[in-house]
Structures are given as structure tokens and as C-alpha cells.
N, C-alpha and C positions, 0 to 999 in steps of 0.2 A: 504494500500500500504506500502511495506517495506521501511524503512528509508535507504537512502544511501548518502554518501558524494561524491562518484564518481561512474560513471557507464560507462562501455565499452560494446557496443553491436552492432548488425547489424542495419544499417540504411536503411529504405525502402523509396525510393523516390516516393511520391505521387504528381505527377505534375498537381495539380489542385488548383485553387484559389477559394475562397468563398465556401468552403465545409461546407454545413449547417448540423445542428444536425439531420435533417431527413435523410440525406444521411449517416450520421455516424450510427445512430440507427433509422430505419424506425418506424413510429408511431404504426404499428400493433404489435410491440414487447413491447410497453409500458404498456400493460394490465397485465403483469406478476406481481405477488404479492411479489416477492422477487427480490433482486438485481442479483441473480445468473443466469447463462446461457446466458448472453448477448454477450459473445464472438462469438457465432454462428451467431448473428444478426448484428455484426459489418460490415458496408459497404455491407449490404446484397445484394442489387441490383447489385452493381459492382462486387461482388464476384461470380456472376453467369457467368462472363466472365473468361474463363480459363487463359487468358493472363493478368488479373488484377494483379498488382504488389504483393499483399499479397498472391496470389495463386501460385506464382513462387517458386520453390525449394530454390533458393538463398536467399529468404526472409522468409523462414518458421519459423525462430527463431528471426525475427526482433523485437527489443525492443525499437527502436527509429524511429519515423515517421518524415520524412523531407517533408514539404509540402508548399503550397503557402499561399498568404496573406488572412487575414480575416477568418482564420480557426475557425470553430465552430459557424458560424453565424446562424441566424434563431431563432427558438423557444428555450425557456429555458428548457433544460432537462438534469438532472444529468446522465441519462442513457447513454448519449454519452461518458461521462468521465468513467463511470463504464465499459462500453463495451470495451473501449480502454485498460483499466487496466486489465480486465479479459482476453483479447486477449494476453496480455504480454507486452504491450507498457508501458515503464517506463517514456518516455519523448517524447515531440513533439517539433520540431524545425520549426519555421515559421517566416515570416517577421512581422506578426501581428495576433491578435486574436480578436474575438468578446468579448465584455466586460463581458457578462453574462457567456459565456463559460469559460472565464479566471477566473471568480469568483468561478465557480463550480469546476474547476480544482484545484484552490488553496485550497478550502475547503476539497477536497478529496486527496490532495497531489499528483496530477499528475504534474510532472515538465514540465513547458513550457519555452522554450528558444526562445528568439527573436533575430534574426540576420538580417543584411541588405540583400536585395533581391539578390545582386550579390554574396554574400557568400552562400546563400541558393542554388542558381543555381550551384555554384561550388560543394557544398556538394551533390546535386542530381546527377551531372555528375560523381562524384567520386563513388557514391553509385550504379550507373548503372553497374559498373565493380565489379563483385563478389570479385575480389582481393583487392578492395579498399573500400568496403562498411562497414567497421568497424569505428565507431565514439566513441570518448571518451568525456565524460562530467565530469569535475572536479569541484565540488561545493566548496569543502574546499579551493581550490586554487583560488576561486573567478574567474574562467576562464570566461573571457568576452572580447569582441572586442569593447571596449568603449574608447573614447578619454579621458573621465573625470572619472577616477577611483574613486576619493574621493567622487564626487557627486553620483556616482553609489552606493557606500557603504551606504551613507546616505539614498538614496531613497529606496534601498532594505530593510534597517532597518525599515523605515516608512511603507513600504508595508507589512512587517512581522507583524508589530503592528496592521495592519488592520484586521488580522485574529482573533483578540480578540474583535472586534467590533460587534455590532448587524448587521444583514444583510443590513439594509437600510444605516447605517453609513459606512459599508464596501464598498458599491457601490460608495459612495461619494469619499472615499479615492482612490479607484481604478480609478475612472474617473479622479481625479486630477493627479494621477501618470501616467496614459496613456497620459495625455496632457503634463506633465512636464518632462518625462524621455525618450525621443526619443533616447538619447545616450545609454541608458542602454540596454544591450543585454542579460543579464542573471539575471532573478529574482529568487533568490535562497533561501532566508532566511527560508521559511516554512519547508524546508527539512533538515535543520541542527538540530542536537540535537533532533531528533525525532519529530520535529515540536513543541517542548515544549517551 
């Protein structure tokens, strides 16, 4: 995934909570021996409906997915992250994420933004209107809707450090941060400076 410090793109409102990894990438597509070609499998069952949001012309170039709580729950599969990225999604905005999906996204540098439910609802309402469906995410400016900015920076720094840990250790740090940083709305450090 390309490094970026800010991104402006079309936001697609996926008004569903508890979207699991089998809905993101169905199990029948996991038999492929390469990472490629998963964009066609993304939300495969839902995309059979012509009215599904990602089938609509207004969202043909969507690069930001705005969705409900607990996104990426279910079984652990990196294919879900790969499929989103191959479809062109640079960032997902949701109230919360499943821990393993969050870890997979961090490892593969898919940006996850966490905002309060009421803000998500407003973003979805705005995105329903083609004239207002552009969203800007500015990582360099540390764009966030958090009351405790200094705490936010420290927790983001610790989260970035987790990327250098072994998988088991990383899970411990992620769990700690998920418990301790409800105020933090943008976890951004892995995307700065190329994730180095």
C-alpha cells in the first residue's frame, strides 16, 4: 500500500455493523495461491445486488469506506485487508474494529480511523449526497476528534512501536491500547515516514 500523509477521496457509506471477514472476502476465495485478484471477491454476496453501495456510479472511485461498529469481526484472514486495498480502499472509518482485523490492517498499512458513532452517522449522511461524499484525512496534521490531544500522541506512538513486536506481543499491546484509548480517534503512526 502506498504511503500517504493525507488523503482526499470519495467516501462510501456502508450502513452495517458487525461486518465479518467472511462477508468482506467469502471463504471460497481463500484457496487462491496469490494475494492478487481479491478485488472481485470483495463483498461478493452483497455485490450481486445492483443497489449495493459499491455498485453505484457515485461510489465507483470510492477510496474511503465509512461503516458501522465492530468492522472486521469473525475469523482471522488477511485476505479481507488485501481485498479492500486491491479494490482501492485506502482507509476505513468506523466506531470500532475487531482486534485481529485491526492487527492485520496495521501490518498491511490499511489506515483505520475510529470516530464516535454520531460522527460516523453524520459522515454517512453526508456521503449519501454525491455532492458531499468527499472526505479528507490528514495524518500529518494529526487530525482527530479527541479531547486529550497529548494523550493521543503518546498512545499513537506506543501503538506504532507495537508494529516492531512479535505477533503475540503485538496482540498484547493492541489489547491494552483498545482498552486505554477510547478518546483516540485516529491511529496514524504506521503510515508516517513510510511506516519506517
